[in-house]
N, C-alpha and C positions, 0 to 999 in steps of 0.2 A: 512367442510366449503368450500365455493366457494370464491376464492381469485383471484384478478387481481394484477399483478405486472407491473407497468409502467416503462419501461427501462430494457434493457437486457445487461447492462454492468456488471462489476465485482460483484457489490453488488446485482443487480437485478437478475442475473442468479443464484447466490448462494442462494439467498433468496427464489426464486420461486422453485428451485429444492429441497431444503431442506424441505420446507413446503409440497411439494407433497410427500415426503418420509414418512410423518406421516399420509397419507391418504387423505389429502385435494385435492380438484380439483383446479388446478392452471392454469391460462392463463397469459402468459407474452406478453407484448405489446412493439413493437418498430416500429419507422417510417422507418427504414432501411429495405426495402423489401428483398434485397439480404441476409442480416443477418438472417431475419426471415425464409427465405427459407432454408438456411443452417441449422439452429437450428431444423426446422421441419423435416428435412431429417436425423436428428441424428448426425449432425456434431457440436461438441462443439466449441465455439469461443474463449475461454480463456484457459490457462493452470492453473489448480489448482488440486493438488493431491487429489484423491478420488472422485472428482466431476463427472467425466464422467461415472463412474459405476452407480451411483444413477440416473443421468440424463437419461441414456438409459433405466434403469429399469422402471422408472416412465413414460417415454414416451410409452414404451411397454404396461404398465398397463393402459394407457389412462388417467393418472392423470395430465400430464404436456403438455400444449399446447402453441402454439406461433401464434401470429397474428399481423397484422398492423392496425387492426380496434379497436380503443379505444372504440367506441360505443358498439361493440360486447362484449368486455371484461367487461366493466362497467355494462352493462345490466344484466349480469349473476352473478356478484359478490356482496357480502355484505361487503367484506373487500378489500380495494384498497391501495396498497403500492405505494408510489412515490419514485422510486429508480433512480433518474435522476442526470445528472452531475451538479456539483456546482463549476466550475473552478474559480480560483482566477482572479480577475480583475487586471488592472494595479496598483491599489492602495492596493492590497492585500485582498480586501473584496470579499466575496463569491458572485458569479453571480447567482442570483435566477431566471433568465429569463426562463430557461427550466421548472422549477417547476411551476412558475406562469402562463406560457403558457398553461400547462396541466390543472392547476386549473381552468383557464378560460373556457376550454372545458368541464370540469366536471360540471360546473355550468349549462351548457345547457343540460346535460345528466341526472342529478339526478332528480328523480321523487319524488313528495311530499309523496307518499304512500310507498316509498321503502327506509328504513333507511340504511345508509351506514357509515362505518368508513373509513375515509381518513387518511392514515398514512405516515408521513414524515420519510422515512428510510434513505434518503440522509443526509449527514452531513450539517446542516444549522445553520445560526446565530440565536441568541436569538430573538424571535419575529416572526419567520417565520410561525409558526402555525397560528398566528393571521392574517398574510398577506394572507396565503392560504385560510383561511376561508372568509376573506373579498373579495378576488378575486372570489371565487365560488359564493358568494351571489351577486356580482356585475354583473355577466353575466347570472344569473338565470332568466328564463322567467316566473317562478311561485314562489310561496311562499314555500321555502324549508328550512327555518331557523331551523326547528326541525327535518329535514330529514337526517342530517349528523352531525358527529363530526370529528374534525381534531385532530389527536394524534401525538405526537412526540415519535418515537421509534428508537433511534440511534443504528447503528450497531457497533460492536466491533470485527470485523473480521480481523485476521492477515493473510495476503497473504501467502500462503504455507500451512496453517493449517485452512483454513476458514471453511471447512466442519465440522471438529472437533469442532471449536469454535461455530458454529451455532447449531450443534446437542447437544452439551454439554456445554452450556454457563456458564461462571463464575457467571453472573447475567444478567437479562433482565431489561432494564430501559424503563419505559413507562410513558410518560407525558400526563396526561389528568385528568380533574376533573369531567368528565361525568360518572355517575354510569353505564349507559348503555354501554358505550365504555369499561369501566373497566371490566365488566363481559365478554364481547366478547374477549378482549385481554387476559384475564386470561385463558379462555378456549382454546384459540389458542396456547398459549405457555405452557400449562400444560404438554404436552408430553415431552417437552425439559428440564424440571426441576424436574423430578421425584426423583432425588437423593438429592433434598433439597436445591439446589442453588436458591437464591431469585429472585422473580419478584418484582422489586422496583417501586412502583407507586409514582408519584410526579406531580407537575404542569408542564405545557408545557415548560415554560421558563427554569426551572431548568433542565429538561431533555435535552433540546437543549445545554445548557451550559456544562452539564456533559460530553458530547462527546468531546468537544473542550478542556475541562480541563484535561481529561484523556490523550489524545494524546499529549497535550502540556507538561504535567508533564513527560511523557516518553521521549519526545524530550529533556527536561531539563536534565534528567538522562544521556542520551547518550552524550550530549554536555559537561556536567560536567566531565564525564569520559574521554572524548577526551582532555579536558583541563588538567586533571591529567596526561594523557599520554604525553602531551607536556612538562609538568614539569618534569616528569620522565626522559625524554630524556636529559634534561638540567642538572639534578642533579645526573644522573647515577643510578637512582632507576629502578626497574622492575615493570611495570604496572600490569603484571599478578599477582604478589605477593600482590600488593596494592588492586587489584580487589577482590582477595580471602579474604583479611583481612577485607575489609568493607562489602563485600557481605554476610559474615557470621553473620552480625548484622541483626537480624530479623526486625529491624525498617527500614532497607534499602533494604534488599533482594538481591538476586543474579542476577535477570534478568535486562536486558538493561544496564549492566555495562561493556560490552565488547567494548574496544576502537577500532577505525577503521578510515575509511575515510569519515565519516559522514552518516547521514540518508538521504533517498530519498523516492520514492514511491508516491502513490496518496493521502496519508492521512497527514502524519506529516508535510510536507512543507506547504501545503495550509491551514491546520487547525491552525498551529501556526500563520501564516500570518493573517488568518481571525480573530482569537481571539485578536491579537494585534490591528487590525483595529477596532474591536468592542470596545476595550478599548478606543482607540482614539476618537471614536464617542461620548463617554460619558465623555470626557476630563480626562481620566486616563492614565498616562504613565506607561505602563506595561513593565518596563525596563528589567526585567528578560528575557522576550520573545525576545526583541530586541537583547540582548546579545546571546541568543541561536541561532538565525538566523545568526548573524555575525560569531559565532564560527563554525557553520555547514558549511557555505559557505567557510570559510578559510580551514576547515579540508578536504574538498573534494579535494583540491589541495595540501595537505600536502606532498604527495610523490614527486611532480614535482620538487621542489628545491633539494631534495635528489638525484633524478635521474640526474638532470643537474650538480650537484656538482661532482658526480661520473665521468661524462664524460667531466669534465673541462669546464662546461658551454657552450658546443658546441654540440647541438643535431642534427645539419644538417647532413643528410645522415645516421643517426642511425636508426636501425630497432628494434621494440619492439614487443614481444609477450604479449598479454593481455588476462588473464583468467577471464571471468565474465563480462557481460554487463547488466544484470538485476540488479535492485537496491538491491535485496536480493535473497537468494536461494529459489528454489521451486516455482518460478513464472516466467512468461515471461514479467512482467511489467518493463518498462524501464523509467518510469516517474521520473524525478529528479535524475536519477542514477548517482552516483559519477564517474563511468567509463567514461561517456561522457565528463565530465569536464576535466578529465585527457587526454583523446584522443585529445580534441580540443587544449589543452595547448601544447601537444607534437607536433602535426602536424603544429601548428602555428610556431614552432621553426625549422621546416624542417625535422622532424622525420617521419617515416612511422610506421604503426601499423598493425599487424595481430591478429585478435581477435577470441575467441571461447567462446560460452555460450551454455549450453545444451538445453535451451528453448527460449532464447530471440533474436536469430539471425535474424529471419524474421522481428520482430518489429524494430530491430536496423537498418536494411537495409532501412526501410522506412524513417528513420531520417538521418542516416549518408551517405546513398547512396554509392558511390564508393570512398569516402574519406579514407577508410581503406580497408584492405583485410579481408576476412571471411574464417576461417579455418574449415575443416570438423571434426577436433578433437583437443583436447587440445595439443596433441603432434605435430600435423601438424603446429600449430601456432608457435611452437618453432623454426622451420626451419629458419636458417640464422639470428636468433634473437641475438641482442647484450645484451639483458636482458629480463627477465620475470617480468611482473607486475600482481599482483593478486588484483582484484577489488571486487569480489563476492565470498562468502564462500560456494560454492557448495560442497557437501559431497565428490564428486569424485575428487575434487582438494586436499583434505586433505591427501590422501595417494597415491600419484602418484608413478609411477615407476621411481625412481630417476636415476637408471642406464641408463634407456632408455632416460630420459631427458638429462643426461650429454653427451650422444652420439649425440644428435641432436642440442642442443643450442650452439651458437658460443662461448658465454662467460657464465661461471657459476655464474651468477649474478641474484639475485631475489630481487625485491621490493614488499613487502607483505603488502597490505593495510588492511588485515583481521587477521593477526597473526596466520596463519594456522600451521606453522611448529615449531618444537622444536629447540631451539637455539643450544643445544649440538649436535643434529643430523646434523644441517646445518654446524656446525664447522667440524664435523667428515667427512662430504661429500665434504668438500673443497669449499663450496659456499661462495661468498660474499652475505650477507643477511641483508637487512634493513627492519625493521617492524615498528610497532607503539608503542612507549612508552617502548621499550626494547633496550638493547645494540646492537650495530652493530657487526655482525660477519664477520671476514675477514678484509682486509685492501685495501685501494685504490691503 
């Protein structure tokens, strides 16, 4: 099949590359010439494990192309994915301007005799498919009412395992009531569901809502567990034991029950906001989501009072090592990352920070500039540090050389926002160790 993917951000690049892996001819479109030139020359623009290998293979095989010409890509394709940004507005609603702008251009390019399926791959509010269709028709210079269908096909990609999620999806959700579009979409996704995972067809509005509902529910689980961790700290319980106890209940499940310093990234924050805003627009008070957002924002700063208390509420002149800048491991995505909230809170009180992240350093420099120091390794970050703060659970942080750490860091003090280390081990090593929802090791 011939496919065009409009937008080469995280979702667009993964989508285009993975569809080319199953033999499709894919052209990805972006208005950023420098980015297109970089991709065309074989330089991948995001960090995602496993993506570069298939990206380079399919470029070599001539199945994956990049262009700035929307007209060129649309003319050749029967299937057109819209993988464009939908950033949150000031009121929390999703900004559809990028999608609708492209839809307006599509209206001028679609020919009456050439049927196309236009697919919303971006996460969009309920009713977007209808808006896209209306925009396409409003700019058409010919009668094309029967020449295209607009389909909702939300992505469920987890950063860090996106290739695996795309190639072996738990399910594929497709919103359309067009029999012609159903046939094409079924054929397109058939290679990805050979093991029997379902392709679920529904109407467009239900598909649009499904993505928001899924991400918001996972955000609820995370925030609920963070509230339990807060309670554990006050009652003297161990959140790890509670997590194991409830996670073994098959009605609840083990995933998304790890307490920490809140969720971030490109999906959960904006999707929860957008669903809450959609509810407001139909005069429904989705109070659970309001609570989730409040808990998450509070949780991002949960370590800061602990740190301040340890240093007698005087952080001026203190220097901290920070491990992890990305919002989660195995990505260079720093959007809504809790580490940034911690950094800003500490530096506002006169502290300095030396940070290390395996992949997110470059992106972080664009945001933080020279407000912090950037270390070349996790151990270099420890030099002259009064304490270590852990903000991202990268695998290499889980089993560090503690003897080496002890010889570098000024004070054997760790504030762990991801519960990486065993309490007994920290006690045996002589560290002062505070984590989330567990007892404190050591004394002030």
